[in-house]
C-alpha positions as a printed NumPy array, in Angstrom:
array([[  0.251,  -0.052,   0.099],
       [  1.196,   3.703,  -0.193],
       [  2.283,   5.448,   2.549],
       [  1.544,   8.99 ,   3.17 ],
       [  4.686,  11.447,   3.457],
       [  5.884,  12.034,   7.038],
       [  8.364,  13.127,   8.986],
       [  9.812,  10.497,  11.944],
       [  8.564,  10.799,  15.386],
       [ 11.444,   8.695,  16.517],
       [ 10.273,   9.317,  20.379],
       [  7.427,   6.809,  19.724],
       [  9.066,   4.411,  17.545],
       [ 11.684,   3.567,  19.584],
       [  9.039,   2.658,  22.362],
       [  7.006,   0.471,  19.659],
       [ 10.144,  -1.118,  17.56 ],
       [ 10.572,  -3.811,  20.284],
       [  6.935,  -4.955,  19.658],
       [  6.521,  -5.391,  16.05 ],
       [  6.419,  -9.068,  15.268],
       [  5.351,  -9.824,  18.986],
       [  1.919, -11.703,  20.111],
       [  1.165,  -8.075,  21.611],
       [ -1.851,  -5.331,  20.321],
       [ -0.227,  -2.257,  19.765],
       [ -2.322,   0.707,  20.859],
       [ -1.58 ,   4.099,  19.292],
       [ -3.021,   6.468,  21.874],
       [ -3.549,  10.636,  21.53 ],
       [ -6.077,  13.286,  21.098],
       [ -7.267,  14.143,  17.625],
       [ -4.874,  15.644,  15.165],
       [ -1.819,  15.022,  17.357],
       [ -0.406,  12.451,  14.552],
       [ -1.596,   9.446,  15.451],
       [ -2.358,   8.111,  12.109],
       [  0.787,   9.842,  10.077],
       [  2.791,   7.947,  13.186],
       [  1.421,   4.39 ,  11.556],
       [  2.427,   5.489,   8.629],
       [  5.879,   5.02 ,  10.083],
       [  5.467,   2.334,  11.463],
       [  4.093,   0.552,   8.082],
       [  7.066,   1.998,   6.097],
       [  9.308,   0.284,   8.552],
       [  7.468,  -2.872,   8.146],
       [  7.197,  -2.921,   4.608],
       [ 11.072,  -1.829,   4.146],
       [ 12.168,  -4.953,   6.668],
       [  9.761,  -7.221,   4.832],
       [  9.478,  -6.476,   1.164],
       [  6.677,  -9.29 ,   1.033],
       [  4.709,  -8.439,   3.807],
       [  0.344,  -8.09 ,   3.45 ],
       [ -0.838,  -4.947,   5.413],
       [ -4.344,  -4.473,   5.606],
       [ -5.413,  -0.965,   6.896],
       [ -9.16 ,  -0.012,   7.909],
       [ -9.315,   3.929,   8.486],
       [-12.793,   5.118,  10.094],
       [-11.847,   8.558,   9.235],
       [-12.4  ,   7.702,   5.367],
       [-15.582,   7.023,   4.05 ],
       [-14.718,   4.063,   2.219],
       [-14.564,   1.862,   5.195],
       [-17.94 ,   3.729,   7.117],
       [-19.254,   0.105,   6.713],
       [-17.096,  -1.447,   9.097],
       [-19.414,  -0.674,  12.415],
       [-18.784,  -3.782,  14.141],
       [-16.503,  -6.105,  15.073],
       [-18.303,  -8.81 ,  12.721],
       [-17.307,  -5.822,  10.239],
       [-13.613,  -6.32 ,  10.873],
       [-13.538, -10.066,  10.899],
       [-15.244,  -9.718,   7.476],
       [-13.435,  -7.365,   5.997],
       [-10.075,  -8.802,   7.16 ],
       [-11.184, -12.848,   6.179],
       [-12.052, -11.296,   2.423],
       [ -8.539,  -9.148,   2.187],
       [ -6.414, -11.316,   3.629],
       [ -4.23 , -13.769,   1.613],
       [ -3.763, -16.75 ,   3.5  ],
       [ -0.174, -17.197,   1.641],
       [  1.242, -14.891,   3.616],
       [  2.634, -15.987,   7.046],
       [  1.967, -12.669,   8.966],
       [ -0.726,  -9.966,   8.216],
       [ -0.329,  -6.436,   9.486],
       [ -2.899,  -5.354,  10.501],
       [ -3.743,  -1.451,  11.129],
       [ -7.311,   0.561,  12.26 ],
       [ -7.179,   4.023,  12.826],
       [ -9.937,   5.226,  15.205],
       [-10.972,   1.937,  16.638],
       [-13.547,   3.25 ,  18.905],
       [-15.59 ,   4.439,  16.315],
       [-16.348,   0.367,  15.704],
       [-18.432,  -1.269,  17.732],
       [-17.394,  -3.864,  20.344],
       [-14.239,  -3.715,  18.188],
       [-12.163,  -5.706,  20.979],
       [-13.799,  -8.983,  20.246],
       [-12.805,  -8.91 ,  16.878],
       [ -9.365,  -8.057,  18.184],
       [ -9.424, -10.804,  20.653],
       [-10.668, -13.548,  18.124],
       [ -7.677, -12.435,  15.392],
       [ -4.894, -12.614,  18.314],
       [ -6.167, -16.236,  19.451],
       [ -6.451, -17.192,  15.476],
       [ -2.729, -16.34 ,  15.063],
       [ -0.923, -15.004,  11.892],
       [ -1.77 , -11.499,  12.531],
       [  0.415,  -8.313,  13.923],
       [ -2.279,  -5.802,  15.267],
       [ -1.598,  -2.333,  15.251],
       [ -4.707,   0.35 ,  16.335],
       [ -5.144,   3.948,  17.134],
       [ -7.816,   5.523,  19.413],
       [ -8.688,   9.062,  20.874],
       [-10.819,   7.735,  24.019],
       [ -8.8  ,   7.002,  27.196],
       [-11.684,   5.147,  29.177],
       [-12.705,   3.225,  25.842],
       [ -9.425,   1.685,  24.845],
       [ -8.194,   0.942,  28.515],
       [-11.697,  -0.005,  29.824],
       [-12.745,  -2.453,  27.052],
       [ -8.56 ,  -3.707,  26.658],
       [ -8.387,  -4.152,  29.669],
       [-11.285,  -5.879,  30.491],
       [-11.035,  -7.806,  27.101],
       [ -7.295,  -8.388,  26.338],
       [ -5.515,  -8.172,  29.904],
       [ -2.218,  -8.299,  29.634],
       [ -2.254,  -9.267,  25.497],
       [ -1.699,  -5.493,  24.465],
       [  1.182,  -2.274,  25.357],
       [ -0.102,   1.302,  24.806],
       [  2.1  ,   4.1  ,  22.968],
       [  0.6  ,   7.497,  23.781],
       [  0.831,  10.013,  21.191],
       [  1.605,  13.728,  21.989],
       [  1.263,  17.405,  20.122],
       [  4.719,  18.323,  19.092],
       [  7.553,  19.128,  21.61 ],
       [  9.742,  22.097,  21.176],
       [ 12.509,  19.799,  19.404],
       [  9.843,  18.692,  17.481],
       [  8.198,  21.88 ,  16.518],
       [ 11.99 ,  23.503,  15.333],
       [ 11.892,  20.178,  13.221],
       [  8.888,  19.878,  11.662],
       [  8.936,  24.016,  11.001],
       [ 12.797,  24.213,  10.166],
       [ 13.162,  27.243,  13.141],
       [ 16.001,  27.756,  15.457],
       [ 16.777,  27.187,  18.754],
       [ 16.038,  30.996,  20.445],
       [ 13.205,  32.906,  22.125],
       [ 11.409,  34.022,  18.67 ],
       [ 10.759,  30.101,  18.557],
       [  9.71 ,  29.553,  22.091],
       [  6.625,  32.364,  21.727],
       [  5.616,  30.858,  18.595],
       [  5.534,  27.509,  20.   ],
       [  4.102,  29.357,  23.601],
       [  1.106,  30.823,  20.939],
       [  0.392,  28.092,  18.458],
       [  0.942,  24.984,  20.381],
       [  2.486,  21.739,  18.509],
       [ -0.755,  20.326,  16.361],
       [  1.909,  18.876,  13.567],
       [ -0.667,  19.961,  10.554],
       [  0.74 ,  23.836,  11.437],
       [  3.563,  22.576,   9.125],
       [  1.309,  23.674,   6.039],
       [  0.277,  27.036,   7.435],
       [  1.767,  30.064,   7.709],
       [  2.465,  31.058,  12.182],
       [  0.381,  34.429,  12.008],
       [ -2.452,  34.375,  14.251],
       [ -5.361,  34.579,  12.001],
       [ -4.176,  31.97 ,   9.849],
       [ -3.285,  29.209,  13.088],
       [ -6.366,  30.185,  15.375],
       [ -8.737,  29.796,  12.555],
       [ -7.069,  26.403,  12.318],
       [ -7.251,  25.778,  15.869],
       [-10.976,  26.397,  16.474],
       [-11.721,  23.813,  13.973],
       [-10.446,  21.348,  15.68 ],
       [-11.491,  22.04 ,  18.958],
       [-14.991,  22.377,  17.699],
       [-14.189,  18.688,  16.245],
       [-12.693,  17.47 ,  19.604],
       [-15.614,  18.711,  21.529],
       [-18.648,  18.285,  19.046],
       [-17.251,  14.094,  18.026],
       [-15.208,  13.268,  20.676],
       [-17.467,  14.883,  23.483],
       [-20.775,  15.706,  23.065],
       [-21.774,  12.796,  20.12 ],
       [-19.93 ,  10.11 ,  22.474],
       [-21.516,  11.133,  25.18 ],
       [-24.516,  12.263,  24.121],
       [-24.064,  15.626,  25.697],
       [-26.769,  17.979,  25.501],
       [-25.511,  21.201,  27.214],
       [-22.74 ,  22.062,  24.944],
       [-22.685,  25.776,  26.817],
       [-21.34 ,  24.433,  30.195],
       [-18.351,  22.324,  28.558],
       [-17.946,  25.851,  26.403],
       [-17.529,  27.836,  30.022],
       [-16.062,  24.335,  31.774],
       [-13.189,  24.799,  29.259],
       [-12.657,  28.357,  29.767],
       [-12.524,  28.303,  33.252],
       [-10.038,  25.424,  32.997],
       [ -8.157,  27.499,  30.469],
       [ -8.096,  30.378,  32.81 ],
       [ -6.547,  28.56 ,  35.651],
       [ -4.196,  26.405,  34.312],
       [ -1.821,  24.908,  37.066],
       [ -4.094,  26.151,  39.94 ],
       [ -5.442,  23.79 ,  42.218],
       [ -9.358,  22.857,  41.862],
       [-11.794,  21.005,  42.905],
       [-15.058,  20.101,  40.945],
       [-17.162,  22.186,  44.12 ],
       [-14.914,  25.307,  43.583],
       [-15.735,  25.046,  39.982],
       [-19.335,  24.345,  40.646],
       [-19.498,  27.758,  42.941],
       [-17.439,  29.726,  40.284],
       [-20.651,  29.007,  37.494],
       [-23.241,  29.647,  40.229],
       [-21.808,  33.186,  40.432],
       [-22.221,  33.129,  36.973],
       [-25.665,  32.1  ,  37.224],
       [-25.127,  28.896,  36.282],
       [-26.28 ,  26.162,  38.513],
       [-24.622,  23.076,  38.039],
       [-23.989,  20.334,  40.887],
       [-20.243,  19.156,  41.357],
       [-21.416,  15.735,  40.357],
       [-22.347,  17.32 ,  37.113],
       [-18.597,  18.777,  36.901],
       [-17.097,  15.904,  38.103],
       [-18.461,  13.774,  34.367],
       [-17.925,  17.146,  32.247],
       [-13.983,  17.057,  33.655],
       [-13.833,  13.11 ,  32.935],
       [-15.275,  13.414,  29.531],
       [-12.438,  16.177,  28.911],
       [ -9.335,  13.683,  30.203],
       [-10.247,  10.794,  28.174],
       [-10.782,  12.721,  25.093],
       [ -7.274,  13.317,  25.883],
       [ -8.28 ,  17.144,  25.533],
       [ -6.834,  18.115,  29.685],
       [ -4.663,  15.765,  31.433],
       [ -5.368,  15.653,  35.535],
       [ -2.296,  15.976,  37.97 ],
       [ -3.101,  15.063,  41.179],
       [ -1.235,  16.086,  44.737],
       [  0.593,  13.957,  46.864],
       [  2.261,  13.94 ,  50.109],
       [  6.135,  13.46 ,  49.413],
       [  6.519,  12.087,  52.7  ],
       [  3.99 ,   9.411,  53.04 ],
       [  2.804,   9.26 ,  49.327],
       [ -0.378,   9.84 ,  49.785],
       [ -2.753,  10.731,  47.123],
       [ -5.168,  13.631,  48.063],
       [ -8.444,  12.642,  46.56 ],
       [ -9.333,  16.696,  46.175],
       [ -7.861,  19.359,  44.796],
       [ -6.024,  18.647,  41.247],
       [ -4.149,  21.086,  38.466],
       [ -5.427,  20.613,  34.885],
       [ -3.312,  20.814,  32.104],
       [ -3.602,  20.829,  28.471],
       [ -2.636,  18.817,  25.843],
       [ -1.999,  21.533,  23.196],
       [ -1.193,  25.202,  24.155],
       [ -2.843,  26.517,  21.024],
       [ -6.121,  24.9  ,  21.36 ],
       [ -6.017,  26.502,  24.95 ],
       [ -5.55 ,  30.229,  23.18 ],
       [ -7.989,  29.128,  20.912],
       [-10.223,  29.34 ,  24.111],
       [ -9.212,  32.239,  25.636],
       [ -6.305,  34.417,  24.399],
       [ -2.945,  34.197,  24.784],
       [ -1.435,  37.612,  26.993],
       [  1.67 ,  38.061,  28.736],
       [ -0.262,  38.12 ,  32.076],
       [ -0.911,  34.458,  31.512],
       [  2.947,  33.474,  31.443],
       [  3.508,  31.49 ,  34.723],
       [  1.089,  29.15 ,  33.621],
       [  1.625,  28.44 ,  30.349],
       [  5.405,  28.012,  31.319],
       [  3.704,  25.586,  33.877],
       [  1.624,  23.876,  31.465],
       [  5.091,  23.343,  29.262],
       [  6.707,  22.185,  31.414],
       [  4.42 ,  19.294,  32.259],
       [  3.755,  18.873,  28.912],
       [  7.869,  17.69 ,  28.634],
       [  8.211,  15.735,  31.845],
       [  5.046,  13.396,  30.288],
       [  6.648,  13.066,  26.432],
       [  9.355,  12.013,  28.753],
       [  7.6  ,   9.192,  30.34 ],
       [  6.964,  10.698,  33.791],
       [  4.089,   9.898,  36.128],
       [  3.975,  13.701,  37.457],
       [  2.161,  14.597,  40.389],
       [  1.891,  18.112,  42.346],
       [  4.453,  17.369,  45.654],
       [  2.835,  18.657,  48.992],
       [  5.187,  18.958,  52.295],
       [  2.89 ,  20.51 ,  54.657],
       [  1.791,  23.868,  53.471],
       [  4.411,  24.055,  50.453],
       [  3.75 ,  22.458,  47.475],
       [  6.241,  21.275,  44.481],
       [  4.995,  22.037,  41.007],
       [  5.798,  18.198,  39.922],
       [  7.209,  15.426,  41.046],
       [  8.135,  12.973,  38.592],
       [  9.096,   9.83 ,  38.349],
       [  9.72 ,   6.889,  36.229],
       [ 10.861,   3.325,  37.06 ],
       [ 13.923,   4.027,  39.018],
       [ 14.243,   7.534,  38.522],
       [ 12.932,  10.778,  40.545],
       [ 13.14 ,  14.518,  39.637],
       [ 11.85 ,  17.531,  41.052],
       [ 10.659,  20.982,  39.212],
       [  9.77 ,  24.184,  40.405],
       [  7.987,  26.542,  37.444],
       [  8.682,  30.519,  37.63 ],
       [  8.504,  33.458,  34.977],
       [ 11.675,  34.93 ,  36.13 ],
       [ 13.532,  35.364,  40.082],
       [ 14.018,  39.042,  40.163],
       [ 14.664,  39.205,  43.881],
       [ 15.952,  37.057,  46.413],
       [ 12.713,  36.779,  47.915],
       [ 11.403,  35.103,  44.957],
       [ 14.667,  32.982,  44.988],
       [ 13.908,  31.598,  48.711],
       [ 10.551,  30.794,  47.937],
       [ 11.628,  28.702,  44.55 ],
       [ 14.616,  26.985,  45.307],
       [ 13.634,  26.829,  49.781],
       [ 10.906,  24.09 ,  49.003],
       [ 13.113,  22.424,  46.631],
       [ 16.041,  22.559,  49.212],
       [ 13.793,  21.551,  52.145],
       [ 13.66 ,  17.924,  50.187],
       [ 15.599,  15.763,  52.08 ],
       [ 16.818,  13.02 ,  49.599],
       [ 19.428,  13.27 ,  46.889],
       [ 17.453,  12.86 ,  43.605],
       [ 17.895,  15.769,  40.873],
       [ 15.684,  19.067,  41.489],
       [ 15.665,  22.418,  39.138],
       [ 14.07 ,  25.494,  38.966],
       [ 12.686,  26.545,  35.354],
       [ 12.629,  30.025,  34.455],
       [ 13.246,  32.496,  31.367],
       [ 15.313,  34.654,  32.639],
       [ 18.112,  35.713,  30.857],
       [ 20.819,  33.705,  32.676],
       [ 18.808,  31.029,  33.863],
       [ 21.504,  28.49 ,  34.514],
       [ 23.706,  27.38 ,  36.946],
       [ 23.077,  26.032,  39.795],
       [ 22.019,  27.136,  44.15 ],
       [ 22.639,  24.888,  46.723],
       [ 22.614,  21.775,  44.574],
       [ 19.207,  22.522,  42.818],
       [ 20.079,  22.956,  39.004],
       [ 18.389,  26.438,  37.766],
       [ 17.591,  26.165,  33.881],
       [ 16.039,  27.972,  31.154],
       [ 12.771,  26.985,  29.698],
       [ 14.447,  26.696,  26.412],
       [ 17.28 ,  24.137,  27.556],
       [ 14.824,  22.156,  29.909],
       [ 12.504,  21.655,  27.124],
       [ 15.477,  20.258,  25.423],
       [ 16.3  ,  17.929,  27.845],
       [ 16.436,  14.014,  27.104],
       [ 15.436,  13.478,  31.219]])
């Protein structure tokens, strides 16, 4: 089959490559329009070059020609009718599989039959993880795709590593298709607004049969205005009541779940650094893509602190960390991050103009009694060096780190 042109995203390919030709379903997840389909093309291209005589079957639910593939029986019929029996291995790729009813039954059947190496993409976290965990426990691996990292943004747009490029990344975000557009406000935000509407209407309103789109838009606006703030469903409910919008905390919790399931925003829990207790209320929310955030409320320089936090959070999860808000008594660490046997702590500030700010940003980290790496990330012109063993890093340098 013909492969669409693509730019390699090797961060993710390194994760999936060890599982190619293994008896596990490869699940590629992520928000709509972050490049899952093109990454799937990268995987198909590798397989075709590695095994020139292989057979690839591809189903893309966003294309009209596959509109008749509606349920698991249709998957099985399509695969069987297009399968070359002489091939020892068939590579099956299904794009946006959550639009197919009971898809997991077809995957389980094909996996049990053998002879299929299966790859799927989806834009709904709850459906994929829930259904696959139930029916295919231990028989799949997940690779989550994110919108472009800062280094990818530079690569896609052929830009230099400097503050001007950083501002473009902050303003416009990292949706890969922006490579094809001129980077100015009118063009970019017209495109991004259309993506926002698609996510809201297709991945949330239609999927969950939401009637109150007005509430969803207001909730998105509130989250956009409160990036990095400690929030609870009750606090959001109280704010909406002050705007004459009367919705219970339970309704707010449901809507927040819909947003996180679509990968539109991420929920970050608080946890005690000593004792590792996770708090059940007052979490933080960060956006998958800042361009989408700025299509809801316009970016202004007064937002720079919260925007920098969002950038750092996004880089940390791209690097594979599980991220929490660290709590020590009444003091807070912006990000407490763990993966395998690695732990790091990160504080984020726009600038450190005086000793009082320095004491606050570095002081909380100094109180952590362990030897794991600690960072303070800022936009200070001379944001580098160390203070009492804590590394002071400029945001550009931090976003380029392979942590």
